[in-house]
A tleap script that builds the chain and sets N, CA, C and O, in Angstrom:
source leaprc.protein.ff14SB
mol = sequence {
  NMET ALA ASP HIE ALA ARG ASP ALA LEU PRO
  LEU PRO ASP TYR ASP HIE LEU PRO THR GLY
  SER LEU GLU SER ARG VAL ARG SER LEU GLY
  ALA ASP GLU VAL GLU GLU LEU LEU ALA TYR
  GLU ARG SER HIE ALA ASP ARG LEU PRO VAL
  THR GLU VAL LEU ALA ALA ARG LEU GLU GLN
  LEU ARG ALA GLY ALA VAL PRO THR SER GLY
  ASP PRO GLY ALA LEU ARG PRO GLU GLN GLY
  GLN GLY ARG GLY GLY SER PRO VAL SER PRO
  ALA THR SER PRO GLN PRO PHE GLY ALA PRO
  PRO HIE GLY THR PRO ASP GLN ARG GLY LYS
  PRO LYS GLY ASP ARG CTHR
}
set mol.1.N position { -1.983 0.341 26.056 }
set mol.1.CA position { -2.724 1.477 25.514 }
set mol.1.C position { -2.913 1.268 24.020 }
set mol.1.O position { -1.950 0.970 23.314 }
set mol.2.N position { -4.122 1.417 23.533 }
set mol.2.CA position { -4.431 1.188 22.127 }
set mol.2.C position { -3.873 2.324 21.275 }
set mol.2.O position { -3.889 3.490 21.670 }
set mol.3.N position { -3.388 1.957 20.117 }
set mol.3.CA position { -2.851 2.937 19.173 }
set mol.3.C position { -4.015 3.484 18.350 }
set mol.3.O position { -4.673 2.737 17.626 }
set mol.4.N position { -4.267 4.795 18.465 }
set mol.4.CA position { -5.401 5.407 17.756 }
set mol.4.C position { -5.264 5.254 16.244 }
set mol.4.O position { -6.255 5.017 15.554 }
set mol.5.N position { -4.040 5.388 15.723 }
set mol.5.CA position { -3.827 5.255 14.277 }
set mol.5.C position { -4.214 3.853 13.807 }
set mol.5.O position { -4.803 3.698 12.737 }
set mol.6.N position { -3.887 2.838 14.601 }
set mol.6.CA position { -4.215 1.460 14.232 }
set mol.6.C position { -5.734 1.254 14.211 }
set mol.6.O position { -6.257 0.567 13.335 }
set mol.7.N position { -6.428 1.845 15.166 }
set mol.7.CA position { -7.880 1.678 15.244 }
set mol.7.C position { -8.611 2.366 14.099 }
set mol.7.O position { -9.732 1.982 13.766 }
set mol.8.N position { -7.994 3.382 13.490 }
set mol.8.CA position { -8.640 4.144 12.424 }
set mol.8.C position { -8.288 3.624 11.028 }
set mol.8.O position { -8.698 4.224 10.035 }
set mol.9.N position { -7.545 2.532 10.931 }
set mol.9.CA position { -7.137 2.010 9.623 }
set mol.9.C position { -8.334 1.457 8.858 }
set mol.9.O position { -9.310 1.013 9.464 }
set mol.10.N position { -8.261 1.483 7.502 }
set mol.10.CA position { -9.383 1.018 6.693 }
set mol.10.C position { -9.640 -0.495 6.761 }
set mol.10.O position { -10.738 -0.943 6.430 }
set mol.11.N position { -8.648 -1.284 7.185 }
set mol.11.CA position { -8.852 -2.724 7.347 }
set mol.11.C position { -8.839 -3.049 8.833 }
set mol.11.O position { -7.857 -2.766 9.518 }
set mol.12.N position { -9.921 -3.643 9.341 }
set mol.12.CA position { -9.949 -3.980 10.763 }
set mol.12.C position { -8.870 -5.002 11.102 }
set mol.12.O position { -8.606 -5.916 10.322 }
set mol.13.N position { -8.259 -4.846 12.247 }
set mol.13.CA position { -7.247 -5.767 12.754 }
set mol.13.C position { -6.092 -5.944 11.764 }
set mol.13.O position { -5.562 -7.043 11.601 }
set mol.14.N position { -5.717 -4.850 11.112 }
set mol.14.CA position { -4.685 -4.868 10.062 }
set mol.14.C position { -3.399 -5.530 10.519 }
set mol.14.O position { -2.816 -6.314 9.769 }
set mol.15.N position { -2.940 -5.238 11.728 }
set mol.15.CA position { -1.669 -5.769 12.213 }
set mol.15.C position { -1.646 -7.291 12.315 }
set mol.15.O position { -0.572 -7.892 12.331 }
set mol.16.N position { -2.805 -7.914 12.383 }
set mol.16.CA position { -2.862 -9.361 12.541 }
set mol.16.C position { -3.280 -10.101 11.273 }
set mol.16.O position { -3.454 -11.319 11.296 }
set mol.17.N position { -3.439 -9.380 10.176 }
set mol.17.CA position { -3.823 -10.039 8.932 }
set mol.17.C position { -2.643 -10.810 8.363 }
set mol.17.O position { -1.519 -10.308 8.381 }
set mol.18.N position { -2.872 -12.019 7.856 }
set mol.18.CA position { -1.794 -12.749 7.199 }
set mol.18.C position { -1.374 -12.014 5.932 }
set mol.18.O position { -2.218 -11.510 5.191 }
set mol.19.N position { -0.086 -11.957 5.691 }
set mol.19.CA position { 0.433 -11.255 4.521 }
set mol.19.C position { -0.162 -11.819 3.238 }
set mol.19.O position { -0.421 -11.067 2.299 }
set mol.20.N position { -0.382 -13.123 3.180 }
set mol.20.CA position { -0.920 -13.752 1.974 }
set mol.20.C position { -2.322 -13.308 1.623 }
set mol.20.O position { -2.699 -13.354 0.453 }
set mol.21.N position { -3.101 -12.883 2.590 }
set mol.21.CA position { -4.471 -12.455 2.296 }
set mol.21.C position { -4.567 -10.958 2.028 }
set mol.21.O position { -5.617 -10.464 1.620 }
set mol.22.N position { -3.490 -10.250 2.253 }
set mol.22.CA position { -3.528 -8.797 2.144 }
set mol.22.C position { -3.793 -8.331 0.712 }
set mol.22.O position { -4.545 -7.379 0.502 }
set mol.23.N position { -3.189 -8.985 -0.262 }
set mol.23.CA position { -3.342 -8.561 -1.655 }
set mol.23.C position { -4.805 -8.562 -2.074 }
set mol.23.O position { -5.254 -7.622 -2.730 }
set mol.24.N position { -5.548 -9.586 -1.713 }
set mol.24.CA position { -6.966 -9.618 -2.087 }
set mol.24.C position { -7.798 -8.666 -1.237 }
set mol.24.O position { -8.820 -8.157 -1.696 }
set mol.25.N position { -7.363 -8.419 0.006 }
set mol.25.CA position { -8.123 -7.537 0.891 }
set mol.25.C position { -8.027 -6.076 0.470 }
set mol.25.O position { -8.996 -5.333 0.626 }
set mol.26.N position { -6.861 -5.635 -0.072 }
set mol.26.CA position { -6.699 -4.222 -0.417 }
set mol.26.C position { -7.358 -3.868 -1.741 }
set mol.26.O position { -7.427 -2.690 -2.092 }
set mol.27.N position { -7.844 -4.856 -2.484 }
set mol.27.CA position { -8.520 -4.561 -3.761 }
set mol.27.C position { -9.769 -3.716 -3.570 }
set mol.27.O position { -10.184 -2.999 -4.481 }
set mol.28.N position { -10.361 -3.799 -2.405 }
set mol.28.CA position { -11.604 -3.048 -2.170 }
set mol.28.C position { -11.343 -1.619 -1.710 }
set mol.28.O position { -12.288 -0.850 -1.531 }
set mol.29.N position { -10.080 -1.250 -1.516 }
set mol.29.CA position { -9.754 0.075 -0.996 }
set mol.29.C position { -9.429 1.054 -2.109 }
set mol.29.O position { -8.953 0.667 -3.176 }
set mol.30.N position { -9.691 2.325 -1.847 }
set mol.30.CA position { -9.321 3.387 -2.771 }
set mol.30.C position { -7.877 3.811 -2.539 }
set mol.30.O position { -7.222 3.342 -1.608 }
set mol.31.N position { -7.389 4.705 -3.399 }
set mol.31.CA position { -5.991 5.139 -3.335 }
set mol.31.C position { -5.674 5.795 -1.989 }
set mol.31.O position { -4.606 5.547 -1.429 }
set mol.32.N position { -6.564 6.613 -1.465 }
set mol.32.CA position { -6.307 7.277 -0.181 }
set mol.32.C position { -6.153 6.270 0.949 }
set mol.32.O position { -5.293 6.423 1.817 }
set mol.33.N position { -6.994 5.236 0.931 }
set mol.33.CA position { -6.937 4.222 1.982 }
set mol.33.C position { -5.658 3.386 1.870 }
set mol.33.O position { -5.044 3.052 2.883 }
set mol.34.N position { -5.260 3.051 0.643 }
set mol.34.CA position { -4.025 2.285 0.457 }
set mol.34.C position { -2.828 3.125 0.886 }
set mol.34.O position { -1.900 2.608 1.509 }
set mol.35.N position { -2.842 4.421 0.557 }
set mol.35.CA position { -1.770 5.318 1.004 }
set mol.35.C position { -1.697 5.359 2.529 }
set mol.35.O position { -0.607 5.373 3.102 }
set mol.36.N position { -2.842 5.379 3.174 }
set mol.36.CA position { -2.887 5.394 4.639 }
set mol.36.C position { -2.265 4.125 5.213 }
set mol.36.O position { -1.483 4.185 6.162 }
set mol.37.N position { -2.618 2.965 4.628 }
set mol.37.CA position { -2.034 1.701 5.084 }
set mol.37.C position { -0.527 1.670 4.844 }
set mol.37.O position { 0.235 1.215 5.698 }
set mol.38.N position { -0.102 2.155 3.677 }
set mol.38.CA position { 1.315 2.155 3.337 }
set mol.38.C position { 2.106 3.044 4.311 }
set mol.38.O position { 3.184 2.658 4.762 }
set mol.39.N position { 1.585 4.201 4.626 }
set mol.39.CA position { 2.248 5.092 5.580 }
set mol.39.C position { 2.314 4.447 6.964 }
set mol.39.O position { 3.339 4.522 7.641 }
set mol.40.N position { 1.214 3.814 7.378 }
set mol.40.CA position { 1.190 3.134 8.676 }
set mol.40.C position { 2.210 1.996 8.693 }
set mol.40.O position { 2.962 1.846 9.655 }
set mol.41.N position { 2.233 1.200 7.628 }
set mol.41.CA position { 3.158 0.064 7.562 }
set mol.41.C position { 4.604 0.538 7.619 }
set mol.41.O position { 5.416 -0.037 8.345 }
set mol.42.N position { 4.928 1.567 6.873 }
set mol.42.CA position { 6.309 2.065 6.847 }
set mol.42.C position { 6.734 2.629 8.200 }
set mol.42.O position { 7.906 2.537 8.565 }
set mol.43.N position { 5.804 3.207 8.940 }
set mol.43.CA position { 6.169 3.796 10.232 }
set mol.43.C position { 6.088 2.795 11.383 }
set mol.43.O position { 6.488 3.114 12.503 }
set mol.44.N position { 5.581 1.600 11.127 }
set mol.44.CA position { 5.474 0.610 12.199 }
set mol.44.C position { 6.331 -0.612 11.891 }
set mol.44.O position { 7.529 -0.601 12.176 }
set mol.45.N position { 5.764 -1.643 11.330 }
set mol.45.CA position { 6.505 -2.889 11.107 }
set mol.45.C position { 7.445 -2.809 9.903 }
set mol.45.O position { 8.513 -3.421 9.917 }
set mol.46.N position { 7.068 -2.072 8.874 }
set mol.46.CA position { 7.871 -1.904 7.654 }
set mol.46.C position { 8.306 -3.255 7.070 }
set mol.46.O position { 9.485 -3.480 6.797 }
set mol.47.N position { 7.328 -4.142 6.886 }
set mol.47.CA position { 7.592 -5.461 6.306 }
set mol.47.C position { 7.674 -5.317 4.789 }
set mol.47.O position { 6.740 -4.825 4.155 }
set mol.48.N position { 8.780 -5.743 4.216 }
set mol.48.CA position { 9.017 -5.575 2.787 }
set mol.48.C position { 7.925 -6.203 1.927 }
set mol.48.O position { 7.444 -5.535 1.011 }
set mol.49.N position { 7.499 -7.462 2.166 }
set mol.49.CA position { 6.441 -8.025 1.315 }
set mol.49.C position { 5.142 -7.213 1.375 }
set mol.49.O position { 4.441 -7.083 0.372 }
set mol.50.N position { 4.831 -6.675 2.541 }
set mol.50.CA position { 3.595 -5.901 2.702 }
set mol.50.C position { 3.712 -4.561 1.979 }
set mol.50.O position { 2.788 -4.153 1.276 }
set mol.51.N position { 4.842 -3.877 2.148 }
set mol.51.CA position { 4.994 -2.592 1.467 }
set mol.51.C position { 5.007 -2.772 -0.044 }
set mol.51.O position { 4.527 -1.905 -0.775 }
set mol.52.N position { 5.555 -3.892 -0.523 }
set mol.52.CA position { 5.539 -4.153 -1.966 }
set mol.52.C position { 4.116 -4.349 -2.478 }
set mol.52.O position { 3.759 -3.812 -3.526 }
set mol.53.N position { 3.302 -5.108 -1.753 }
set mol.53.CA position { 1.907 -5.334 -2.152 }
set mol.53.C position { 1.137 -4.008 -2.154 }
set mol.53.O position { 0.403 -3.712 -3.097 }
set mol.54.N position { 1.308 -3.224 -1.108 }
set mol.54.CA position { 0.581 -1.964 -1.009 }
set mol.54.C position { 1.038 -0.969 -2.081 }
set mol.54.O position { 0.209 -0.282 -2.678 }
set mol.55.N position { 2.343 -0.888 -2.327 }
set mol.55.CA position { 2.859 0.027 -3.347 }
set mol.55.C position { 2.391 -0.382 -4.739 }
set mol.55.O position { 2.057 0.471 -5.561 }
set mol.56.N position { 2.368 -1.687 -5.003 }
set mol.56.CA position { 1.900 -2.173 -6.308 }
set mol.56.C position { 0.417 -1.845 -6.504 }
set mol.56.O position { 0.007 -1.433 -7.589 }
set mol.57.N position { -0.379 -2.028 -5.456 }
set mol.57.CA position { -1.812 -1.724 -5.573 }
set mol.57.C position { -2.031 -0.223 -5.751 }
set mol.57.O position { -2.901 0.188 -6.519 }
set mol.58.N position { -1.263 0.586 -5.060 }
set mol.58.CA position { -1.373 2.030 -5.201 }
set mol.58.C position { -1.028 2.452 -6.626 }
set mol.58.O position { -1.681 3.325 -7.197 }
set mol.59.N position { -0.018 1.840 -7.185 }
set mol.59.CA position { 0.362 2.138 -8.573 }
set mol.59.C position { -0.755 1.741 -9.539 }
set mol.59.O position { -1.035 2.467 -10.493 }
set mol.60.N position { -1.390 0.598 -9.300 }
set mol.60.CA position { -2.513 0.162 -10.135 }
set mol.60.C position { -3.661 1.169 -10.066 }
set mol.60.O position { -4.251 1.523 -11.087 }
set mol.61.N position { -3.967 1.623 -8.857 }
set mol.61.CA position { -5.065 2.578 -8.690 }
set mol.61.C position { -4.757 3.902 -9.380 }
set mol.61.O position { -5.640 4.510 -9.984 }
set mol.62.N position { -3.527 4.340 -9.293 }
set mol.62.CA position { -3.141 5.591 -9.950 }
set mol.62.C position { -3.132 5.457 -11.463 }
set mol.62.O position { -3.251 6.451 -12.180 }
set mol.63.N position { -2.989 4.217 -11.956 }
set mol.63.CA position { -2.999 3.974 -13.396 }
set mol.63.C position { -4.417 3.765 -13.929 }
set mol.63.O position { -4.600 3.512 -15.120 }
set mol.64.N position { -5.420 3.871 -13.051 }
set mol.64.CA position { -6.799 3.776 -13.515 }
set mol.64.C position { -7.591 2.592 -13.011 }
set mol.64.O position { -8.778 2.483 -13.320 }
set mol.65.N position { -6.989 1.705 -12.251 }
set mol.65.CA position { -7.736 0.572 -11.700 }
set mol.65.C position { -8.805 1.093 -10.741 }
set mol.65.O position { -8.634 2.134 -10.106 }
set mol.66.N position { -9.887 0.368 -10.650 }
set mol.66.CA position { -10.961 0.761 -9.735 }
set mol.66.C position { -11.051 -0.262 -8.614 }
set mol.66.O position { -10.781 -1.443 -8.832 }
set mol.67.N position { -11.425 0.174 -7.421 }
set mol.67.CA position { -11.589 -0.780 -6.315 }
set mol.67.C position { -12.649 -1.817 -6.653 }
set mol.67.O position { -13.657 -1.512 -7.291 }
set mol.68.N position { -12.409 -3.027 -6.224 }
set mol.68.CA position { -13.362 -4.123 -6.415 }
set mol.68.C position { -13.799 -4.620 -5.049 }
set mol.68.O position { -13.442 -4.043 -4.022 }
set mol.69.N position { -14.560 -5.674 -5.048 }
set mol.69.CA position { -15.040 -6.202 -3.776 }
set mol.69.C position { -13.970 -7.009 -3.059 }
set mol.69.O position { -14.172 -7.395 -1.908 }
set mol.70.N position { -12.842 -7.275 -3.702 }
set mol.70.CA position { -11.811 -8.097 -3.067 }
set mol.70.C position { -12.203 -9.557 -3.119 }
set mol.70.O position { -13.209 -9.912 -3.734 }
set mol.71.N position { -11.428 -10.392 -2.487 }
set mol.71.CA position { -11.675 -11.825 -2.480 }
set mol.71.C position { -12.496 -12.189 -1.253 }
set mol.71.O position { -11.990 -12.127 -0.133 }
set mol.72.N position { -13.762 -12.571 -1.446 }
set mol.72.CA position { -14.583 -12.899 -0.281 }
set mol.72.C position { -14.079 -14.128 0.461 }
set mol.72.O position { -14.406 -14.313 1.633 }
set mol.73.N position { -13.291 -14.971 -0.197 }
set mol.73.CA position { -12.768 -16.164 0.465 }
set mol.73.C position { -11.448 -15.939 1.165 }
set mol.73.O position { -10.863 -16.886 1.691 }
set mol.74.N position { -10.958 -14.696 1.186 }
set mol.74.CA position { -9.670 -14.412 1.816 }
set mol.74.C position { -9.753 -14.699 3.312 }
set mol.74.O position { -10.811 -14.578 3.929 }
set mol.75.N position { -8.619 -15.078 3.871 }
set mol.75.CA position { -8.565 -15.350 5.301 }
set mol.75.C position { -8.927 -14.100 6.077 }
set mol.75.O position { -8.424 -13.015 5.788 }
set mol.76.N position { -9.792 -14.248 7.053 }
set mol.76.CA position { -10.218 -13.120 7.874 }
set mol.76.C position { -10.083 -13.503 9.346 }
set mol.76.O position { -11.075 -13.831 9.996 }
set mol.77.N position { -8.856 -13.461 9.874 }
set mol.77.CA position { -8.661 -13.895 11.258 }
set mol.77.C position { -9.362 -13.014 12.272 }
set mol.77.O position { -9.640 -13.461 13.384 }
set mol.78.N position { -9.657 -11.763 11.912 }
set mol.78.CA position { -10.309 -10.879 12.871 }
set mol.78.C position { -11.745 -11.302 13.147 }
set mol.78.O position { -12.336 -10.858 14.132 }
set mol.79.N position { -12.319 -12.155 12.295 }
set mol.79.CA position { -13.682 -12.621 12.523 }
set mol.79.C position { -13.715 -13.877 13.378 }
set mol.79.O position { -14.779 -14.270 13.856 }
set mol.80.N position { -12.573 -14.508 13.576 }
set mol.80.CA position { -12.506 -15.705 14.411 }
set mol.80.C position { -12.985 -16.927 13.660 }
set mol.80.O position { -13.773 -16.829 12.719 }
set mol.81.N position { -12.513 -18.047 14.077 }
set mol.81.CA position { -12.856 -19.305 13.423 }
set mol.81.C position { -13.966 -20.059 14.159 }
set mol.81.O position { -14.549 -20.991 13.604 }
set mol.82.N position { -14.260 -19.672 15.385 }
set mol.82.CA position { -15.317 -20.349 16.105 }
set mol.82.C position { -14.820 -21.552 16.881 }
set mol.82.O position { -15.344 -21.861 17.951 }
set mol.83.N position { -13.804 -22.240 16.349 }
set mol.83.CA position { -13.257 -23.364 17.090 }
set mol.83.C position { -11.767 -23.398 16.857 }
set mol.83.O position { -11.289 -23.070 15.772 }
set mol.84.N position { -11.063 -23.780 17.841 }
set mol.84.CA position { -9.610 -23.814 17.735 }
set mol.84.C position { -9.104 -25.214 17.958 }
set mol.84.O position { -9.877 -26.155 18.137 }
set mol.85.N position { -7.816 -25.336 17.945 }
set mol.85.CA position { -7.225 -26.638 18.195 }
set mol.85.C position { -6.994 -27.411 16.918 }
set mol.85.O position { -7.291 -26.945 15.819 }
set mol.86.N position { -6.472 -28.574 17.086 }
set mol.86.CA position { -6.116 -29.426 15.964 }
set mol.86.C position { -7.307 -30.272 15.519 }
set mol.86.O position { -8.077 -30.742 16.356 }
set mol.87.N position { -7.464 -30.472 14.204 }
set mol.87.CA position { -8.543 -31.348 13.737 }
set mol.87.C position { -8.195 -32.825 13.912 }
set mol.87.O position { -9.009 -33.695 13.604 }
set mol.88.N position { -6.994 -33.106 14.402 }
set mol.88.CA position { -6.569 -34.492 14.575 }
set mol.88.C position { -7.210 -35.053 15.832 }
set mol.88.O position { -7.276 -34.385 16.865 }
set mol.89.N position { -7.676 -36.276 15.732 }
set mol.89.CA position { -8.257 -36.969 16.878 }
set mol.89.C position { -7.667 -38.370 16.917 }
set mol.89.O position { -6.997 -38.778 15.968 }
set mol.90.N position { -7.897 -39.109 17.984 }
set mol.90.CA position { -7.380 -40.483 18.007 }
set mol.90.C position { -7.886 -41.327 16.835 }
set mol.90.O position { -7.193 -42.236 16.378 }
set mol.91.N position { -9.083 -41.028 16.354 }
set mol.91.CA position { -9.629 -41.800 15.237 }
set mol.91.C position { -8.904 -41.500 13.924 }
set mol.91.O position { -8.857 -42.355 13.039 }
set mol.92.N position { -8.342 -40.300 13.789 }
set mol.92.CA position { -7.671 -39.944 12.539 }
set mol.92.C position { -6.153 -40.011 12.645 }
set mol.92.O position { -5.459 -39.731 11.667 }
set mol.93.N position { -5.626 -40.372 13.801 }
set mol.93.CA position { -4.180 -40.458 13.985 }
set mol.93.C position { -3.637 -41.743 13.375 }
set mol.93.O position { -4.342 -42.752 13.354 }
set mol.94.N position { -2.403 -41.733 12.879 }
set mol.94.CA position { -1.816 -42.961 12.341 }
set mol.94.C position { -1.459 -43.924 13.468 }
set mol.94.O position { -1.355 -43.529 14.630 }
set mol.95.N position { -1.275 -45.169 13.114 }
set mol.95.CA position { -0.875 -46.173 14.081 }
set mol.95.C position { 0.554 -45.888 14.536 }
set mol.95.O position { 1.387 -45.483 13.726 }
set mol.96.N position { 0.848 -46.094 15.817 }
set mol.96.CA position { 2.218 -45.873 16.274 }
set mol.96.C position { 3.155 -46.901 15.649 }
set mol.96.O position { 2.741 -48.016 15.329 }
set mol.97.N position { 4.394 -46.526 15.479 }
set mol.97.CA position { 5.368 -47.460 14.933 }
set mol.97.C position { 6.620 -47.411 15.783 }
set mol.97.O position { 6.897 -46.428 16.470 }
set mol.98.N position { 7.369 -48.504 15.717 }
set mol.98.CA position { 8.583 -48.600 16.517 }
set mol.98.C position { 9.746 -47.930 15.823 }
set mol.98.O position { 9.741 -47.727 14.609 }
set mol.99.N position { 10.734 -47.594 16.616 }
set mol.99.CA position { 11.945 -47.002 16.067 }
set mol.99.C position { 12.704 -48.047 15.250 }
set mol.99.O position { 12.541 -49.244 15.487 }
set mol.100.N position { 13.514 -47.629 14.312 }
set mol.100.CA position { 14.283 -48.591 13.531 }
set mol.100.C position { 15.252 -49.362 14.442 }
set mol.100.O position { 15.716 -48.819 15.445 }
set mol.101.N position { 15.557 -50.616 14.101 }
set mol.101.CA position { 16.360 -51.450 14.994 }
set mol.101.C position { 17.848 -51.101 15.002 }
set mol.101.O position { 18.586 -51.694 15.790 }
set mol.102.N position { 18.314 -50.208 14.205 }
set mol.102.CA position { 19.743 -49.905 14.183 }
set mol.102.C position { 20.037 -48.589 14.891 }
set mol.102.O position { 19.313 -47.606 14.729 }
set mol.103.N position { 21.085 -48.584 15.659 }
set mol.103.CA position { 21.537 -47.373 16.302 }
set mol.103.C position { 20.796 -46.972 17.548 }
set mol.103.O position { 21.045 -45.885 18.068 }
set mol.104.N position { 19.897 -47.790 18.057 }
set mol.104.CA position { 19.221 -47.459 19.302 }
set mol.104.C position { 20.007 -48.088 20.451 }
set mol.104.O position { 20.699 -49.086 20.246 }
set mol.105.N position { 19.914 -47.528 21.651 }
set mol.105.CA position { 20.707 -48.092 22.761 }
set mol.105.C position { 20.378 -49.547 23.057 }
set mol.105.O position { 21.257 -50.300 23.477 }
set mol.106.N position { 19.131 -49.958 22.848 }
set mol.106.CA position { 18.755 -51.333 23.171 }
set mol.106.C position { 19.073 -52.306 22.052 }
set mol.106.O position { 19.256 -53.495 22.314 }
set mol.107.N position { 19.143 -51.847 20.829 }
set mol.107.CA position { 19.369 -52.722 19.683 }
set mol.107.C position { 20.497 -52.128 18.843 }
set mol.107.O position { 20.265 -51.318 17.946 }
set mol.108.N position { 21.687 -52.537 19.145 }
set mol.108.CA position { 22.839 -52.012 18.432 }
set mol.108.C position { 22.842 -52.512 16.991 }
set mol.108.O position { 22.388 -53.617 16.697 }
set mol.109.N position { 23.359 -51.679 16.113 }
set mol.109.CA position { 23.480 -52.081 14.721 }
set mol.109.C position { 24.551 -53.160 14.556 }
set mol.109.O position { 25.484 -53.254 15.353 }
set mol.110.N position { 24.406 -53.942 13.544 }
set mol.110.CA position { 25.381 -55.009 13.312 }
set mol.110.C position { 26.638 -54.408 12.694 }
set mol.110.O position { 26.548 -53.507 11.860 }
set mol.111.N position { 27.801 -54.895 13.091 }
set mol.111.CA position { 29.025 -54.383 12.483 }
set mol.111.C position { 29.069 -54.709 10.991 }
set mol.111.O position { 28.535 -55.726 10.548 }
set mol.112.N position { 29.712 -53.833 10.231 }
set mol.112.CA position { 29.769 -54.025 8.792 }
set mol.112.C position { 31.061 -54.704 8.366 }
set mol.112.O position { 31.422 -54.667 7.189 }
set mol.113.N position { 31.729 -55.296 9.270 }
set mol.113.CA position { 32.950 -56.005 8.928 }
set mol.113.C position { 34.171 -55.197 9.280 }
set mol.113.O position { 34.080 -54.107 9.846 }
set mol.114.N position { 35.294 -55.737 8.943 }
set mol.114.CA position { 36.562 -55.086 9.253 }
set mol.114.C position { 36.823 -53.981 8.247 }
set mol.114.O position { 36.877 -54.240 7.045 }
set mol.115.N position { 36.985 -52.757 8.717 }
set mol.115.CA position { 37.224 -51.608 7.835 }
set mol.115.C position { 38.641 -51.092 8.078 }
set mol.115.O position { 38.827 -50.016 8.647 }
set mol.116.N position { 39.579 -51.818 7.670 }
set mol.116.CA position { 40.944 -51.379 7.884 }
set mol.116.C position { 41.532 -50.671 6.711 }
set mol.116.O position { 42.686 -50.246 6.762 }
savepdb mol mol.pdb
quit
Protein backbone atom coordinates (compact mmCIF):
# COMPACT_ATOMS: atom_id res chain seq x y z
CA UNK A 1 0.00 0.00 0.00
CA UNK A 2 1.44 3.37 -1.01
CA UNK A 3 2.14 5.91 1.70
CA UNK A 4 0.11 9.05 0.94
CA UNK A 5 2.57 11.28 2.83
CA UNK A 6 5.44 9.97 0.69
CA UNK A 7 3.54 10.64 -2.54
CA UNK A 8 2.83 14.25 -1.52
CA UNK A 9 6.47 15.16 -0.75
CA UNK A 10 8.05 18.08 -2.65
CA UNK A 11 10.82 15.86 -4.09
CA UNK A 12 9.65 12.94 -6.24
CA UNK A 13 10.90 9.53 -5.11
CA UNK A 14 12.45 11.13 -2.01
CA UNK A 15 13.02 7.81 -0.22
CA UNK A 16 15.27 6.59 -3.02
CA UNK A 17 17.38 9.70 -3.54
CA UNK A 18 21.09 9.29 -2.78
CA UNK A 19 22.05 11.24 0.32
CA UNK A 20 24.90 12.91 -1.59
CA UNK A 21 22.55 14.53 -4.09
CA UNK A 22 20.07 15.73 -1.50
CA UNK A 23 21.94 18.92 -0.56
CA UNK A 24 21.80 20.27 -4.11
CA UNK A 25 18.22 19.06 -4.63
CA UNK A 26 16.78 20.90 -1.59
CA UNK A 27 18.20 24.26 -2.73
CA UNK A 28 15.16 24.73 -4.94
CA UNK A 29 12.70 24.26 -2.07
CA UNK A 30 11.17 26.88 0.20
CA UNK A 31 11.19 26.74 4.00
CA UNK A 32 7.75 25.08 4.20
CA UNK A 33 8.81 22.32 1.82
CA UNK A 34 12.09 21.69 3.67
CA UNK A 35 10.16 21.56 6.96
CA UNK A 36 7.83 18.99 5.40
CA UNK A 37 10.77 16.84 4.29
CA UNK A 38 12.43 17.17 7.69
CA UNK A 39 9.26 16.10 9.51
CA UNK A 40 8.82 13.16 7.12
CA UNK A 41 12.47 12.11 7.54
CA UNK A 42 12.31 12.27 11.33
CA UNK A 43 9.12 10.19 11.45
CA UNK A 44 10.36 7.56 8.98
CA UNK A 45 14.02 6.69 8.39
CA UNK A 46 15.51 9.43 10.64
CA UNK A 47 18.92 9.26 8.94
CA UNK A 48 21.32 11.59 10.73
CA UNK A 49 23.17 12.85 7.60
CA UNK A 50 19.84 13.64 5.92
CA UNK A 51 18.35 15.43 8.92
CA UNK A 52 21.56 17.46 9.25
CA UNK A 53 21.39 18.56 5.59
CA UNK A 54 17.71 19.45 5.86
CA UNK A 55 18.12 21.30 9.18
CA UNK A 56 21.09 23.27 7.82
CA UNK A 57 19.13 24.28 4.71
CA UNK A 58 16.13 25.28 6.82
CA UNK A 59 18.38 27.45 8.96
CA UNK A 60 19.81 29.09 5.81
CA UNK A 61 16.32 29.83 4.52
CA UNK A 62 15.24 31.32 7.83
CA UNK A 63 18.37 33.50 7.79
CA UNK A 64 17.34 35.00 4.44
CA UNK A 65 18.59 32.59 1.79
CA UNK A 66 16.35 32.28 -1.24
CA UNK A 67 15.56 29.07 -3.12
CA UNK A 68 17.65 28.52 -6.23
CA UNK A 69 17.35 26.16 -9.13
CA UNK A 70 19.53 23.57 -7.38
CA UNK A 71 22.19 21.56 -9.15
CA UNK A 72 20.92 20.43 -12.55
CA UNK A 73 23.69 17.82 -12.68
CA UNK A 74 22.63 16.18 -9.41
CA UNK A 75 21.90 12.48 -9.52
CA UNK A 76 18.25 11.86 -10.33
CA UNK A 77 17.60 8.13 -9.95
CA UNK A 78 13.84 8.61 -10.21
CA UNK A 79 14.28 9.53 -13.89
CA UNK A 80 16.10 6.28 -14.68
CA UNK A 81 19.33 5.82 -16.53
CA UNK A 82 17.93 4.13 -19.62
CA UNK A 83 20.46 1.33 -19.46
CA UNK A 84 21.67 -0.81 -16.65
CA UNK A 85 24.43 -3.23 -16.02
CA UNK A 86 28.16 -2.90 -16.01
CA UNK A 87 30.04 -0.86 -18.63
CA UNK A 88 32.72 -3.56 -18.58
CA UNK A 89 32.90 -5.80 -21.62
CA UNK A 90 35.35 -8.47 -22.74
CA UNK A 91 37.10 -5.80 -24.82
CA UNK A 92 37.70 -3.59 -21.77
CA UNK A 93 38.50 -6.35 -19.27
CA UNK A 94 42.10 -6.89 -18.14
CA UNK A 95 44.02 -9.97 -19.17
CA UNK A 96 43.65 -12.88 -16.75
CA UNK A 97 46.64 -13.61 -14.56
CA UNK A 98 47.76 -16.63 -12.62
CA UNK A 99 47.84 -16.93 -8.88
CA UNK A 100 51.19 -16.35 -7.19
CA UNK A 101 53.35 -19.50 -7.02
CA UNK A 102 53.68 -19.53 -3.23
CA UNK A 103 51.17 -21.00 -0.85
CA UNK A 104 48.90 -22.63 -3.41
CA UNK A 105 48.07 -26.34 -3.04
CA UNK A 106 49.76 -27.20 -6.34
CA UNK A 107 52.88 -25.08 -5.86
CA UNK A 108 54.12 -25.11 -2.32
CA UNK A 109 56.33 -22.29 -1.15
CA UNK A 110 60.00 -23.01 -0.66
CA UNK A 111 61.14 -23.49 2.92
CA UNK A 112 63.04 -20.56 4.38
CA UNK A 113 65.57 -22.69 6.15
CA UNK A 114 65.86 -24.01 9.64
CA UNK A 115 64.10 -21.71 12.12
CA UNK A 116 65.11 -23.11 15.42
